[in-house]
Structures are given as C-alpha cells and as structure tokens.
C-alpha positions in Angstrom: -29.7 139.7 -88.6 -26.9 139.2 -86.1 -24.6 142.1 -85.6 -21.0 141.3 -86.8 -18.2 142.0 -84.5 -15.5 144.1 -86.0 -12.1 142.6 -85.7 -9.3 145.0 -84.9 -6.2 144.4 -87.0 -3.1 145.4 -85.2 -0.7 147.5 -87.3 2.8 146.2 -87.0 5.2 149.0 -86.1 8.9 149.2 -86.1 11.6 151.8 -85.8 15.0 151.6 -87.6 17.4 154.2 -86.1 20.6 155.1 -87.8 23.7 156.6 -86.1 23.3 160.0 -87.8 21.8 161.9 -90.8 23.6 159.9 -93.5 22.2 156.6 -92.1 18.8 158.1 -91.9 18.9 159.2 -95.5 20.1 155.8 -96.7 17.4 154.0 -94.6 14.7 156.3 -96.0 16.0 155.4 -99.5 15.6 151.7 -98.6 12.1 152.4 -97.1 11.1 154.1 -100.4 12.3 151.1 -102.4 10.8 148.3 -100.2 7.6 149.8 -98.7 5.6 148.6 -101.7 6.9 145.0 -101.2 5.2 144.7 -97.8 2.6 141.9 -97.7 1.0 143.1 -94.5 0.3 146.5 -93.0 3.3 147.8 -91.2 4.4 151.2 -90.2 8.1 151.8 -90.5 9.7 154.8 -88.7 13.2 155.8 -89.7 15.0 158.0 -87.2 18.5 158.9 -86.3 20.6 159.6 -83.2 23.1 162.4 -83.1 26.1 160.1 -83.2 28.2 159.2 -80.1 29.1 155.9 -78.7 27.0 152.8 -79.3 25.6 153.2 -75.8 24.6 156.8 -76.5 22.9 155.7 -79.8 21.0 152.8 -78.1 20.1 155.1 -75.3 18.8 157.6 -77.8 16.3 155.0 -79.1 15.2 154.3 -75.6 14.7 158.0 -74.7 13.2 159.2 -78.0 10.7 156.3 -78.3 10.0 155.4 -74.6 6.3 156.3 -75.0 5.9 154.6 -78.4 5.3 150.9 -78.2 7.1 149.6 -81.3 6.7 146.0 -82.1 10.4 145.9 -83.2 13.4 148.2 -82.8 16.6 148.1 -84.9 19.7 150.3 -84.7 22.3 150.5 -87.5 25.7 151.2 -86.0 29.1 151.9 -87.4 31.7 149.2 -86.6 34.6 151.5 -86.1 33.8 151.7 -82.3 33.5 148.5 -80.3 30.2 147.6 -78.9 30.7 146.9 -75.2 28.8 144.4 -73.0 26.8 147.2 -71.3 25.7 148.3 -74.8 24.4 144.8 -75.6 22.7 144.6 -72.3 20.9 147.9 -72.8 19.8 146.8 -76.3 18.6 143.4 -75.0 16.7 144.9 -72.1 14.9 147.2 -74.5 14.3 144.7 -77.3 16.6 146.4 -79.7 18.4 144.5 -82.5 21.8 145.9 -83.3 23.0 145.8 -86.9 26.7 146.7 -87.5 27.8 148.4 -90.8 30.9 146.5 -91.9 33.5 147.3 -92.8 34.1 150.5 -90.8 30.8 152.3 -91.3 27.8 152.8 -93.5 29.8 154.3 -96.2 32.4 151.5 -96.1 29.6 148.9 -96.3 28.1 150.7 -99.3 31.5 151.0 -101.0 32.0 147.3 -100.5 28.6 146.6 -102.1 29.7 148.6 -105.1 33.0 146.6 -105.3 35.0 149.7 -104.5 38.1 149.8 -102.4 37.2 150.4 -98.8 39.4 152.9 -96.9 40.4 152.2 -93.3 39.0 155.2 -91.7 35.4 156.5 -91.3 36.2 159.9 -92.8 38.0 158.4 -95.8 35.0 156.1 -96.4 32.7 159.1 -96.3 34.8 161.1 -98.7 35.0 158.2 -101.2 31.3 157.4 -101.1 30.0 160.9 -101.0 31.8 161.8 -104.2 29.8 159.0 -106.0 26.4 160.2 -104.8 24.1 162.4 -107.0 23.6 164.9 -104.1 24.0 165.5 -100.4 24.5 162.4 -98.3 21.7 163.6 -96.0 19.1 163.4 -98.8 17.6 160.0 -99.5 17.3 160.5 -103.3 21.1 161.0 -103.5 21.4 157.2 -103.1 18.8 156.3 -105.8 21.0 156.3 -108.9 23.7 154.0 -107.5 21.9 151.9 -104.9 19.1 150.6 -107.1 16.5 148.0 -105.9 18.2 145.5 -108.2 21.6 146.1 -106.7 20.2 145.9 -103.1 18.1 142.8 -104.0 21.2 141.0 -105.3 23.8 141.9 -102.6 25.0 139.2 -100.3 25.9 141.8 -97.6 24.1 140.4 -94.5 23.3 143.8 -93.1 21.5 144.9 -96.2 19.6 141.6 -96.4 18.4 142.1 -92.8 17.4 145.7 -93.4 15.6 144.8 -96.7 13.7 142.0 -94.9 12.8 144.2 -91.9 11.6 147.1 -94.0 9.5 144.9 -96.4 8.2 142.9 -93.4 9.7 139.6 -94.6 11.4 138.9 -91.2 9.7 138.0 -87.9 
C-alpha cells in the first residue's frame, strides 16, 4: 500500500490591534461573538497599543509583532487625531489595514450604532458610553448586554462590518 503524503494546512493568522484597553475589550467581545462563525481555521489575536499618535500605534504593531508572521494586520484607530501621510506609509509598508472609528472614537462610533447623540470630544463620548455598559469598559463582557450579535449583524456602520468580516474570516 502506498504511503499517503500528509498535507499541511496553513492556519490563517491575523492580529487586530486597538488603540488602548477599551478597544481591546470591545474587539475581544466581537471575537467571542464571531469566532464560532468562522468557516475555516483562523487564529485571531486581539491586542492593544498604549495610546499615542496614529504613528505610535502603527509602530507598536510593528514592534510588538515583528517576529510573528501574521497573514493580516488591522489597527482600529480613533478619528479625533489626523492620520498623516507618514502613518499611511508605515502601515502600507508593513501590510497593516487602518480602520478609523467614526465619529470621534470607538465610544462615539458605538454610541452612533445605538442611535444615541454623539458628543464632540473623545472624553465626553467615553463618559456617555461607559455609563451604559454593564461593567468596566476594559472588560469584554461589559459590552455583551448592549452590543448583541443581532445589533452588530444589522448595523450599517462600515467599520463594524469590516471588523465582523475580518474576525469571522469572511473577508480576504
């Protein structure tokens, strides 16, 4: 009997990095909701930078994961600080897709999804959203009561659609 060659199946890997601990918690919430929807094997790593400028955050992905060969890299950034051409160049050079939370920041985007009034400043958005959560904004389960799978499945918010497709491996 001829010996069968074993085929190696490459595990798709991706990293989604948020700007800080609140983004990391929300992204982990989304990962929990959508990891069961994956049709192929995929390892999703959720991470966060320590804030800073868009350049600092993009550079954090490069530094933290320089020895890890992710198939895809995504960064979720607040839109309250302009992304400069050098930021885009660093992202392009390192195969990083930038996703901007609009309006203002993650919390503003999430308030918008809920149909709530979105304040103009980052801090006011945080204050408004955090009062609606069931716990600390740095804990993924705090988002579960409000940001259900049904709500996220039915939103027309482009950034959430992209994140949903990335995490569930529906996007190439």
